[in-house]
NUNU-163740 format. One record per residue (C-alpha): residue in one letter; residue number from 1; x, y, z; chain. Coordinates in pm, whole numbers. Layout:
<pt aa="a" i="NUM" px="X" py="Y" pz="Z" ch="A"/>
...
//
This chain:
<pt aa="m" i="1" px="10828" py="12278" pz="13202" ch="A"/>
<pt aa="f" i="2" px="10608" py="12247" pz="12894" ch="A"/>
<pt aa="h" i="3" px="10308" py="12476" pz="12866" ch="A"/>
<pt aa="p" i="4" px="10028" py="12420" pz="12611" ch="A"/>
<pt aa="s" i="5" px="9962" py="12682" pz="12348" ch="A"/>
<pt aa="r" i="6" px="9602" py="12718" pz="12460" ch="A"/>
<pt aa="y" i="7" px="9325" py="12550" pz="12648" ch="A"/>
<pt aa="f" i="8" px="8946" py="12564" pz="12630" ch="A"/>
<pt aa="r" i="9" px="8683" py="12533" pz="12901" ch="A"/>
<pt aa="p" i="10" px="8315" py="12438" pz="12861" ch="A"/>
<pt aa="h" i="11" px="8077" py="12733" pz="12876" ch="A"/>
<pt aa="f" i="12" px="7924" py="12641" pz="13212" ch="A"/>
<pt aa="l" i="13" px="8249" py="12692" pz="13404" ch="A"/>
<pt aa="a" i="14" px="8281" py="13040" pz="13548" ch="A"/>
<pt aa="q" i="15" px="8571" py="13264" pz="13451" ch="A"/>
<pt aa="d" i="16" px="8723" py="13236" pz="13798" ch="A"/>
<pt aa="p" i="17" px="8898" py="12897" pz="13810" ch="A"/>
<pt aa="r" i="18" px="8844" py="12879" pz="14188" ch="A"/>
<pt aa="s" i="19" px="8465" py="12898" pz="14160" ch="A"/>
<pt aa="d" i="20" px="8233" py="12595" pz="14138" ch="A"/>
<pt aa="p" i="21" px="8485" py="12364" pz="14312" ch="A"/>
<pt aa="e" i="22" px="8248" py="12067" pz="14288" ch="A"/>
<pt aa="i" i="23" px="8235" py="12080" pz="13907" ch="A"/>
<pt aa="t" i="24" px="8493" py="11865" pz="13730" ch="A"/>
<pt aa="c" i="25" px="8522" py="11780" pz="13363" ch="A"/>
<pt aa="p" i="26" px="8705" py="11523" pz="13152" ch="A"/>
<pt aa="v" i="27" px="9023" py="11644" pz="12984" ch="A"/>
<pt aa="l" i="28" px="9075" py="11621" pz="12608" ch="A"/>
<pt aa="c" i="29" px="9426" py="11649" pz="12460" ch="A"/>
<pt aa="p" i="30" px="9377" py="11708" pz="12086" ch="A"/>
<pt aa="q" i="31" px="9677" py="11683" pz="11853" ch="A"/>
<pt aa="g" i="32" px="9620" py="11889" pz="11538" ch="A"/>
<pt aa="g" i="33" px="9696" py="11755" pz="11191" ch="A"/>
<pt aa="g" i="34" px="9888" py="11910" pz="10906" ch="A"/>
<pt aa="g" i="35" px="10123" py="11640" pz="10782" ch="A"/>
<pt aa="f" i="36" px="10371" py="11715" pz="11063" ch="A"/>
<pt aa="c" i="37" px="10486" py="12026" pz="10875" ch="A"/>
<pt aa="f" i="38" px="10207" py="12287" pz="10875" ch="A"/>
<pt aa="e" i="39" px="9897" py="12399" pz="11066" ch="A"/>
<pt aa="s" i="40" px="9894" py="12528" pz="11422" ch="A"/>
<pt aa="a" i="41" px="9682" py="12525" pz="11736" ch="A"/>
<pt aa="f" i="42" px="9636" py="12895" pz="11659" ch="A"/>
<pt aa="s" i="43" px="9498" py="12845" pz="11308" ch="A"/>
<pt aa="p" i="44" px="9133" py="12952" pz="11286" ch="A"/>
<pt aa="r" i="45" px="8995" py="12620" pz="11169" ch="A"/>
<pt aa="l" i="46" px="9168" py="12415" pz="11442" ch="A"/>
<pt aa="h" i="47" px="9081" py="12676" pz="11706" ch="A"/>
<pt aa="n" i="48" px="8714" py="12668" pz="11603" ch="A"/>
<pt aa="y" i="49" px="8710" py="12287" pz="11588" ch="A"/>
<pt aa="v" i="50" px="8858" py="12239" pz="11937" ch="A"/>
<pt aa="s" i="51" px="8640" py="12508" pz="12095" ch="A"/>
<pt aa="t" i="52" px="8333" py="12344" pz="11939" ch="A"/>
<pt aa="l" i="53" px="8438" py="12004" pz="12075" ch="A"/>
<pt aa="a" i="54" px="8496" py="12146" pz="12423" ch="A"/>
<pt aa="a" i="55" px="8148" py="12298" pz="12426" ch="A"/>
<pt aa="e" i="56" px="7973" py="11991" pz="12281" ch="A"/>
<pt aa="a" i="57" px="8154" py="11733" pz="12497" ch="A"/>
<pt aa="d" i="58" px="8173" py="11939" pz="12820" ch="A"/>
<pt aa="v" i="59" px="8550" py="11893" pz="12847" ch="A"/>
<pt aa="i" i="60" px="8854" py="12101" pz="12927" ch="A"/>
<pt aa="a" i="61" px="9063" py="12081" pz="12609" ch="A"/>
<pt aa="v" i="62" px="9440" py="12127" pz="12617" ch="A"/>
<pt aa="s" i="63" px="9559" py="12210" pz="12265" ch="A"/>
<pt aa="v" i="64" px="9923" py="12144" pz="12173" ch="A"/>
<pt aa="e" i="65" px="10145" py="12367" pz="11961" ch="A"/>
<pt aa="y" i="66" px="10406" py="12109" pz="11863" ch="A"/>
<pt aa="r" i="67" px="10721" py="12181" pz="11663" ch="A"/>
<pt aa="l" i="68" px="10699" py="12127" pz="11288" ch="A"/>
<pt aa="a" i="69" px="10924" py="11962" pz="11028" ch="A"/>
<pt aa="p" i="70" px="11150" py="12019" pz="10846" ch="A"/>
<pt aa="e" i="71" px="11288" py="12287" pz="11082" ch="A"/>
<pt aa="h" i="72" px="11228" py="12043" pz="11369" ch="A"/>
<pt aa="p" i="73" px="11250" py="11689" pz="11229" ch="A"/>
<pt aa="i" i="74" px="11031" py="11409" pz="11355" ch="A"/>
<pt aa="p" i="75" px="11021" py="11298" pz="11640" ch="A"/>
<pt aa="a" i="76" px="11005" py="11657" pz="11774" ch="A"/>
<pt aa="c" i="77" px="10627" py="11665" pz="11725" ch="A"/>
<pt aa="y" i="78" px="10588" py="11334" pz="11911" ch="A"/>
<pt aa="d" i="79" px="10812" py="11454" pz="12193" ch="A"/>
<pt aa="d" i="80" px="10606" py="11772" pz="12231" ch="A"/>
<pt aa="s" i="81" px="10279" py="11578" pz="12237" ch="A"/>
<pt aa="w" i="82" px="10417" py="11350" pz="12509" ch="A"/>
<pt aa="a" i="83" px="10538" py="11653" pz="12705" ch="A"/>
<pt aa="a" i="84" px="10187" py="11798" pz="12684" ch="A"/>
<pt aa="l" i="85" px="10036" py="11485" pz="12837" ch="A"/>
<pt aa="q" i="86" px="10296" py="11492" pz="13113" ch="A"/>
<pt aa="w" i="87" px="10210" py="11858" pz="13176" ch="A"/>
<pt aa="v" i="88" px="9844" py="11763" pz="13217" ch="A"/>
<pt aa="a" i="89" px="9943" py="11481" pz="13454" ch="A"/>
<pt aa="s" i="90" px="10138" py="11728" pz="13668" ch="A"/>
<pt aa="h" i="91" px="9800" py="11854" pz="13796" ch="A"/>
<pt aa="a" i="92" px="9699" py="11516" pz="13939" ch="A"/>
<pt aa="k" i="93" px="9757" py="11628" pz="14300" ch="A"/>
<pt aa="g" i="94" px="9593" py="11967" pz="14254" ch="A"/>
<pt aa="n" i="95" px="9918" py="12163" pz="14262" ch="A"/>
<pt aa="g" i="96" px="10001" py="12196" pz="13892" ch="A"/>
<pt aa="p" i="97" px="10085" py="12524" pz="13717" ch="A"/>
<pt aa="e" i="98" px="9736" py="12585" pz="13571" ch="A"/>
<pt aa="a" i="99" px="9453" py="12675" pz="13809" ch="A"/>
<pt aa="w" i="100" px="9176" py="12558" pz="13574" ch="A"/>
<pt aa="l" i="101" px="9312" py="12203" pz="13573" ch="A"/>
<pt aa="n" i="102" px="9383" py="12200" pz="13946" ch="A"/>
<pt aa="h" i="103" px="9025" py="12292" pz="14030" ch="A"/>
<pt aa="h" i="104" px="8817" py="12138" pz="13751" ch="A"/>
<pt aa="a" i="105" px="9007" py="11863" pz="13565" ch="A"/>
<pt aa="d" i="106" px="8895" py="11506" pz="13625" ch="A"/>
<pt aa="l" i="107" px="9223" py="11330" pz="13555" ch="A"/>
<pt aa="d" i="108" px="9055" py="10991" pz="13586" ch="A"/>
<pt aa="r" i="109" px="8883" py="11076" pz="13256" ch="A"/>
<pt aa="v" i="110" px="9149" py="11178" pz="13004" ch="A"/>
<pt aa="f" i="111" px="9108" py="11146" pz="12627" ch="A"/>
<pt aa="i" i="112" px="9362" py="11182" pz="12347" ch="A"/>
<pt aa="a" i="113" px="9253" py="11275" pz="11996" ch="A"/>
<pt aa="g" i="114" px="9415" py="11350" pz="11664" ch="A"/>
<pt aa="d" i="115" px="9320" py="11447" pz="11310" ch="A"/>
<pt aa="s" i="116" px="9525" py="11313" pz="11020" ch="A"/>
<pt aa="a" i="117" px="9905" py="11308" pz="11118" ch="A"/>
<pt aa="g" i="118" px="9826" py="11453" pz="11651" ch="A"/>
<pt aa="g" i="119" px="9951" py="11025" pz="13679" ch="A"/>
<pt aa="v" i="120" px="9628" py="11024" pz="13466" ch="A"/>
<pt aa="k" i="121" px="9385" py="10756" pz="13364" ch="A"/>
<pt aa="l" i="122" px="9357" py="10741" pz="12988" ch="A"/>
<pt aa="i" i="123" px="8998" py="10644" pz="12906" ch="A"/>
<pt aa="g" i="124" px="8978" py="10680" pz="12531" ch="A"/>
<pt aa="v" i="125" px="9146" py="10767" pz="12204" ch="A"/>
<pt aa="v" i="126" px="8974" py="10925" pz="11903" ch="A"/>
<pt aa="l" i="127" px="9144" py="10902" pz="11563" ch="A"/>
<pt aa="v" i="128" px="8995" py="11115" pz="11285" ch="A"/>
<pt aa="h" i="129" px="9113" py="11010" pz="10937" ch="A"/>
<pt aa="p" i="130" px="9446" py="10885" pz="11081" ch="A"/>
<pt aa="y" i="131" px="9781" py="10822" pz="10912" ch="A"/>
<pt aa="f" i="132" px="9988" py="10515" pz="11002" ch="A"/>
<pt aa="g" i="133" px="10187" py="10464" pz="10683" ch="A"/>
<pt aa="g" i="134" px="10108" py="10258" pz="10377" ch="A"/>
<pt aa="t" i="135" px="10055" py="10542" pz="10126" ch="A"/>
<pt aa="d" i="136" px="10262" py="10776" pz="9908" ch="A"/>
<pt aa="d" i="137" px="10279" py="11002" pz="10214" ch="A"/>
<pt aa="d" i="138" px="10542" py="10764" pz="10350" ch="A"/>
<pt aa="k" i="139" px="10809" py="10935" pz="10138" ch="A"/>
<pt aa="m" i="140" px="10735" py="11264" pz="10312" ch="A"/>
<pt aa="w" i="141" px="10743" py="11103" pz="10657" ch="A"/>
<pt aa="l" i="142" px="11078" py="10934" pz="10588" ch="A"/>
<pt aa="y" i="143" px="11220" py="11268" pz="10469" ch="A"/>
<pt aa="m" i="144" px="11096" py="11452" pz="10778" ch="A"/>
<pt aa="c" i="145" px="11234" py="11183" pz="11009" ch="A"/>
<pt aa="p" i="146" px="11599" py="11149" pz="10901" ch="A"/>
<pt aa="e" i="147" px="11682" py="10900" pz="11175" ch="A"/>
<pt aa="n" i="148" px="11398" py="10669" pz="11075" ch="A"/>
<pt aa="g" i="149" px="11384" py="10291" pz="11097" ch="A"/>
<pt aa="g" i="150" px="11224" py="10244" pz="10757" ch="A"/>
<pt aa="l" i="151" px="10860" py="10172" pz="10682" ch="A"/>
<pt aa="e" i="152" px="10832" py="9942" pz="10983" ch="A"/>
<pt aa="d" i="153" px="10942" py="10216" pz="11225" ch="A"/>
<pt aa="p" i="154" px="10695" py="10186" pz="11519" ch="A"/>
<pt aa="r" i="155" px="10659" py="10564" pz="11525" ch="A"/>
<pt aa="l" i="156" px="10503" py="10533" pz="11179" ch="A"/>
<pt aa="k" i="157" px="10337" py="10190" pz="11196" ch="A"/>
<pt aa="p" i="158" px="10265" py="10054" pz="11544" ch="A"/>
<pt aa="a" i="159" px="10366" py="9689" pz="11587" ch="A"/>
<pt aa="v" i="160" px="10089" py="9438" pz="11661" ch="A"/>
<pt aa="e" i="161" px="10236" py="9363" pz="12003" ch="A"/>
<pt aa="d" i="162" px="10224" py="9736" pz="12083" ch="A"/>
<pt aa="l" i="163" px="9860" py="9757" pz="11978" ch="A"/>
<pt aa="a" i="164" px="9777" py="9476" pz="12218" ch="A"/>
<pt aa="r" i="165" px="9918" py="9688" pz="12504" ch="A"/>
<pt aa="l" i="166" px="9724" py="10001" pz="12415" ch="A"/>
<pt aa="g" i="167" px="9668" py="10174" pz="12748" ch="A"/>
<pt aa="c" i="168" px="9309" py="10291" pz="12724" ch="A"/>
<pt aa="e" i="169" px="8961" py="10147" pz="12758" ch="A"/>
<pt aa="r" i="170" px="8808" py="10244" pz="12424" ch="A"/>
<pt aa="v" i="171" px="8897" py="10371" pz="12078" ch="A"/>
<pt aa="l" i="172" px="8690" py="10550" pz="11814" ch="A"/>
<pt aa="v" i="173" px="8819" py="10570" pz="11456" ch="A"/>
<pt aa="f" i="174" px="8671" py="10795" pz="11187" ch="A"/>
<pt aa="v" i="175" px="8743" py="10732" pz="10818" ch="A"/>
<pt aa="a" i="176" px="8617" py="10918" pz="10511" ch="A"/>
<pt aa="e" i="177" px="8502" py="10741" pz="10194" ch="A"/>
<pt aa="k" i="178" px="8699" py="10960" pz="9950" ch="A"/>
<pt aa="d" i="179" px="9005" py="11005" pz="10171" ch="A"/>
<pt aa="h" i="180" px="9332" py="10857" pz="10042" ch="A"/>
<pt aa="l" i="181" px="9390" py="10748" pz="10404" ch="A"/>
<pt aa="r" i="182" px="9062" py="10555" pz="10424" ch="A"/>
<pt aa="e" i="183" px="9228" py="10214" pz="10399" ch="A"/>
<pt aa="v" i="184" px="9488" py="10318" pz="10657" ch="A"/>
<pt aa="g" i="185" px="9215" py="10381" pz="10912" ch="A"/>
<pt aa="w" i="186" px="9036" py="10059" pz="10833" ch="A"/>
<pt aa="r" i="187" px="9364" py="9863" pz="10852" ch="A"/>
<pt aa="y" i="188" px="9441" py="10011" pz="11195" ch="A"/>
<pt aa="y" i="189" px="9090" py="9918" pz="11311" ch="A"/>
<pt aa="e" i="190" px="9125" py="9557" pz="11188" ch="A"/>
<pt aa="e" i="191" px="9475" py="9513" pz="11330" ch="A"/>
<pt aa="l" i="192" px="9373" py="9651" pz="11669" ch="A"/>
<pt aa="k" i="193" px="9068" py="9424" pz="11673" ch="A"/>
<pt aa="k" i="194" px="9286" py="9117" pz="11603" ch="A"/>
<pt aa="s" i="195" px="9569" py="9217" pz="11838" ch="A"/>
<pt aa="g" i="196" px="9414" py="9084" pz="12156" ch="A"/>
<pt aa="w" i="197" px="9356" py="9430" pz="12302" ch="A"/>
<pt aa="g" i="198" px="9058" py="9402" pz="12533" ch="A"/>
<pt aa="g" i="199" px="8896" py="9743" pz="12497" ch="A"/>
<pt aa="n" i="200" px="8589" py="9869" pz="12316" ch="A"/>
<pt aa="l" i="201" px="8654" py="9958" pz="11951" ch="A"/>
<pt aa="q" i="202" px="8429" py="10155" pz="11713" ch="A"/>
<pt aa="i" i="203" px="8469" py="10282" pz="11358" ch="A"/>
<pt aa="v" i="204" px="8259" py="10538" pz="11170" ch="A"/>
<pt aa="e" i="205" px="8284" py="10600" pz="10794" ch="A"/>
<pt aa="n" i="206" px="8189" py="10942" pz="10659" ch="A"/>
<pt aa="e" i="207" px="8029" py="10854" pz="10327" ch="A"/>
<pt aa="g" i="208" px="8099" py="11079" pz="10029" ch="A"/>
<pt aa="e" i="209" px="8354" py="11287" pz="10219" ch="A"/>
<pt aa="d" i="210" px="8726" py="11358" pz="10182" ch="A"/>
<pt aa="h" i="211" px="9013" py="11397" pz="10425" ch="A"/>
<pt aa="c" i="212" px="8936" py="11615" pz="10730" ch="A"/>
<pt aa="f" i="213" px="8628" py="11758" pz="10558" ch="A"/>
<pt aa="h" i="214" px="8484" py="11860" pz="10896" ch="A"/>
<pt aa="l" i="215" px="8750" py="12127" pz="10952" ch="A"/>
<pt aa="a" i="216" px="8646" py="12323" pz="10644" ch="A"/>
<pt aa="d" i="217" px="8296" py="12410" pz="10765" ch="A"/>
<pt aa="l" i="218" px="8176" py="12319" pz="11114" ch="A"/>
<pt aa="s" i="219" px="7823" py="12427" pz="11022" ch="A"/>
<pt aa="y" i="220" px="7805" py="12150" pz="10759" ch="A"/>
<pt aa="v" i="221" px="7555" py="11887" pz="10872" ch="A"/>
<pt aa="k" i="222" px="7802" py="11597" pz="10843" ch="A"/>
<pt aa="a" i="223" px="8067" py="11793" pz="11031" ch="A"/>
<pt aa="q" i="224" px="7815" py="11857" pz="11308" ch="A"/>
<pt aa="a" i="225" px="7733" py="11485" pz="11314" ch="A"/>
<pt aa="l" i="226" px="8102" py="11399" pz="11351" ch="A"/>
<pt aa="v" i="227" px="8142" py="11643" pz="11641" ch="A"/>
<pt aa="k" i="228" px="7834" py="11499" pz="11814" ch="A"/>
<pt aa="q" i="229" px="7962" py="11141" pz="11772" ch="A"/>
<pt aa="f" i="230" px="8298" py="11250" pz="11908" ch="A"/>
<pt aa="a" i="231" px="8132" py="11419" pz="12207" ch="A"/>
<pt aa="s" i="232" px="7905" py="11120" pz="12269" ch="A"/>
<pt aa="f" i="233" px="8210" py="10895" pz="12284" ch="A"/>
<pt aa="i" i="234" px="8361" py="11113" pz="12556" ch="A"/>
<pt aa="k" i="235" px="8038" py="11132" pz="12754" ch="A"/>
<pt aa="q" i="236" px="7990" py="10753" pz="12768" ch="A"/>
<pt aa="e" i="237" px="7997" py="10610" pz="13118" ch="A"/>
//
């Protein structure tokens, strides 16, 4: 059975997972970036980012330590991320392996999020400066995924018919003006909007900023604004 590398609780939950049984929180499953080949859920900047999100959005965050290429070629990272979501879902009946989720997770309010490259009701997806192919980075992705299907591989570039079946109610996309992936994010937004998917779609552009700028300094005013917009998206009713 998969177990996440770490999880974060909002500050108002007591240390004893059996206390405050009436308090439940949404669950956020963040997938860290790093081009599929570096970074970790244990790295200071990702740890600080996820803990800040958990506090701001009042969520239980389950952070995934997925396997990295080239030692573990793609799709190992995708498989691990899927296993993490299944692990969260194993708590749906209150008898999963982690007491915090059994007692406090609202599994009718689950969110998936990723920066750059990472029995429940999936409410929303947040994509921060996402990568879906269409840049020079494609060469690296093809190398790290030896059994690839070319540049149209749906694991790299989701097909329009797959976008139309996206299984959540709302999506928030962040792009950064100076990011080489800016057009990728905008293209995903436009294709999802035209796909026939019936959910609520939003996009936010971080003017004057580069790729994943918010991870460098969470005290930076624009990083704080991004975190607050992210948290507001989760808190929407």
